C-alpha positions as CSV (number, residue, x, y, z in Angstrom):
1,X,64.2,86.9,107.8
2,X,65.8,87.0,104.6
3,X,68.6,84.9,105.4
4,X,66.1,82.4,107.1
5,X,63.8,82.1,103.7
6,X,66.8,82.6,101.5
7,X,70.2,81.6,103.0
8,X,73.3,83.2,101.4
9,X,75.7,80.8,99.8
10,X,79.2,81.2,98.9
11,X,79.4,83.1,95.3
12,X,82.3,80.2,94.8
13,X,81.6,76.8,96.6
14,X,78.0,77.4,97.4
15,X,78.3,76.4,100.7
16,X,75.7,78.0,103.0
17,X,76.9,81.4,105.4
18,X,78.4,83.7,103.5
19,X,78.6,85.4,100.2
20,X,82.3,84.6,100.4
21,X,83.2,81.5,102.9
22,X,86.7,81.8,104.9
23,X,88.0,78.9,102.6
24,X,87.3,80.3,99.3
25,X,88.3,83.4,100.2
26,X,92.3,81.8,101.4
27,X,92.0,80.1,98.1
28,X,91.7,83.2,96.0
29,X,95.7,84.1,94.4
30,X,97.0,87.8,95.9
31,X,98.9,89.6,93.3
32,X,101.3,90.5,95.6
33,X,105.3,91.8,94.4
34,X,107.5,91.4,92.2
35,X,105.1,92.8,89.3
36,X,105.3,95.2,86.6
37,X,106.1,98.6,87.6
38,X,103.7,100.1,84.6
39,X,100.6,97.7,84.9
40,X,100.9,94.9,87.9
41,X,101.5,91.9,85.7
42,X,102.9,89.5,88.3
43,X,106.2,88.1,87.1
44,X,109.8,86.5,88.5
45,X,110.6,89.8,89.1
46,X,109.8,93.4,89.3
47,X,110.4,95.1,85.9
48,X,109.4,98.5,84.6
49,X,107.9,97.2,81.6
50,X,106.8,93.5,80.7
51,X,105.8,91.7,77.9
52,X,101.8,92.9,78.4
53,X,102.6,96.7,78.5
54,X,106.0,97.2,76.9
55,X,105.8,99.2,73.2
56,X,101.8,100.3,74.2
57,X,100.4,103.6,74.6
58,X,98.8,103.5,78.1
59,X,96.7,106.6,79.5
60,X,97.4,105.4,83.2
61,X,100.6,105.5,85.4
62,X,100.2,102.4,86.9
63,X,97.6,99.5,87.3
64,X,97.3,97.5,90.4
65,X,95.0,94.4,91.3
66,X,94.4,92.6,94.2
67,X,93.7,89.1,92.9
68,X,94.3,86.9,90.3
69,X,91.5,86.5,88.0
70,X,91.2,82.4,87.8
71,X,88.2,80.4,87.6
72,X,87.5,81.1,91.2
73,X,87.9,84.6,91.2
74,X,85.1,84.8,87.8
75,X,82.5,82.8,89.4
76,X,83.2,85.3,92.5
77,X,82.8,88.4,90.0
78,X,79.9,86.6,88.0
79,X,78.0,86.8,91.1
80,X,78.7,89.7,91.8
81,X,77.9,91.5,88.9
82,X,75.1,88.9,87.5
83,X,73.5,87.8,90.7
84,X,72.8,90.9,92.7
85,X,75.4,89.7,95.5
86,X,75.9,93.7,96.5
87,X,77.4,92.5,100.0
88,X,80.3,91.4,98.2
89,X,81.6,95.0,97.3
90,X,82.8,95.6,101.2
91,X,84.6,92.1,100.8
92,X,86.3,93.1,97.6
93,X,87.2,96.4,99.0
94,X,88.9,94.8,102.0
95,X,90.8,92.3,99.6
96,X,92.1,94.9,97.8
97,X,93.1,97.1,100.6
98,X,95.0,94.0,102.0
99,X,97.1,94.0,98.9
100,X,97.2,97.3,97.1
101,X,99.0,100.1,98.5
102,X,96.3,103.4,99.2
103,X,97.7,105.6,96.2
104,X,98.4,109.0,96.5
105,X,95.7,110.4,95.0
106,X,93.0,113.5,95.2
107,X,89.8,111.3,94.6
108,X,88.6,107.7,93.9
109,X,87.0,108.1,90.4
110,X,85.4,104.9,88.8
111,X,84.5,103.0,85.2
112,X,80.8,103.9,84.0
113,X,79.0,101.2,83.7
114,X,77.0,100.7,80.3
115,X,73.4,102.1,81.0
116,X,71.5,99.3,79.6
117,X,73.5,96.7,81.2
118,X,73.5,98.6,84.9
119,X,69.7,98.4,84.4
120,X,69.5,95.0,84.1
121,X,71.8,94.4,87.0
122,X,70.7,96.8,89.2
123,X,73.9,97.9,90.3
124,X,77.6,98.8,88.7
125,X,80.8,96.8,91.0
126,X,83.0,99.5,89.4
127,X,80.9,102.1,91.2
128,X,80.2,99.8,94.5
129,X,84.0,99.0,94.9
130,X,85.1,102.7,94.4
131,X,82.7,104.0,96.6
132,X,84.0,101.4,99.5
133,X,87.6,101.9,98.7
134,X,87.3,105.7,99.0
135,X,85.5,104.7,102.2
136,X,88.4,103.1,103.9
137,X,91.2,105.2,101.9
138,X,89.7,108.9,103.2
139,X,89.3,109.5,99.9
140,X,86.3,111.6,98.2
141,X,84.6,109.5,95.6
142,X,83.8,111.3,92.9
143,X,81.4,110.3,89.5
144,X,84.0,112.3,87.0
145,X,83.3,109.6,83.9
146,X,80.7,109.2,81.6
147,X,80.3,107.0,78.4
148,X,79.5,108.8,75.4
149,X,78.0,105.9,73.7
150,X,77.3,102.2,74.5
151,X,79.9,99.6,73.7
152,X,80.0,96.0,73.1
153,X,80.5,93.5,75.8
154,X,84.4,93.2,76.2
155,X,84.3,89.6,76.6
156,X,86.0,87.1,73.9
157,X,87.4,90.3,72.2
158,X,91.4,90.5,71.5
159,X,93.3,93.4,72.2
160,X,93.3,95.2,69.5
161,X,89.5,94.7,69.0
162,X,89.3,95.8,73.0
163,X,90.9,99.0,72.5
164,X,88.8,99.9,69.1
165,X,85.8,99.1,71.5
166,X,86.3,101.7,73.8
167,X,88.2,104.5,71.7
168,X,86.3,107.6,72.4
169,X,83.9,105.8,74.8
170,X,84.1,107.9,78.1
171,X,84.1,111.5,78.3
172,X,84.5,113.3,82.0
173,X,81.3,114.9,83.7
174,X,83.4,117.2,86.1
175,X,87.0,118.3,86.0
176,X,89.0,116.0,87.8
177,X,91.7,117.1,90.2
178,X,95.5,116.6,89.5
179,X,95.3,112.8,91.1
180,X,92.8,110.5,90.3
181,X,92.6,106.9,91.5
182,X,90.6,105.0,88.7
183,X,88.5,101.8,90.1
184,X,87.2,99.1,88.2
185,X,86.4,95.7,88.8
186,X,88.5,93.6,86.2
187,X,91.8,94.5,84.7
188,X,92.0,92.3,81.5
189,X,94.1,93.9,78.5
190,X,94.0,97.5,80.1
191,X,91.9,98.9,77.3
192,X,89.4,100.1,79.2
193,X,91.4,101.8,82.1
194,X,93.3,103.4,79.5
195,X,90.6,104.8,77.5
196,X,89.1,106.3,80.8
197,X,92.9,107.6,81.7
198,X,93.1,109.0,78.8
199,X,89.8,111.1,79.0
200,X,90.8,112.2,82.7
201,X,94.3,113.3,81.7
202,X,92.7,115.5,78.7
203,X,90.6,117.0,81.1
204,X,93.6,117.9,83.3
205,X,94.3,115.1,85.6
206,X,98.2,115.0,85.7
207,X,98.2,111.1,87.0
208,X,95.9,108.2,87.0
209,X,96.6,105.5,88.8
210,X,94.4,102.2,88.3
211,X,92.8,99.8,90.9
212,X,91.1,96.8,90.2
213,X,89.5,94.1,92.0
214,X,91.1,91.3,89.8
215,X,93.3,90.7,87.0
216,X,93.7,88.3,84.2
217,X,97.0,87.4,83.6
218,X,97.9,86.0,80.3
């Protein structure tokens, strides 16, 4: 009934039908190899460290993402976050598993959302993506992380400002297993992922691999 009264439209092109039409899905840029072995940034050839991560102390072992965070992906993520299009969760998970290999891990965790923004949106995209990926990868989803304080939105901040903004913002809710997959919706500079991974490793995890739906490339 809802589909008749309020037909779904593609989050990118607004064409009636699906929340992501086949045409727009095919135009999303997949981040396939070669990529940086550490942070997953695409390049002309595979490198152990790229210009984005060399010289930085990152808390995670590797980071991988499914698609490039370009204008199309930005519209998709904004609709997923701000307009509450929850059916995009399974779509995003399928895109991730088509590009990113299943990490060798014991559990799937997620970057915890800000409480106030979560109440406004009604859901957390990293959490939803984590549960979808956990089901597809046959791994247990575990809410291992909590926010210890509110943080300003990362949007518009530089690398150093982002790092300071999330420093000490995350703690653990339970002792993590040895190997954890940390899920986020968008990887921009890696500051949030690194802060979360550092908290997990301080609590006992020996390895944290980050998986994101989209990734910004500078």
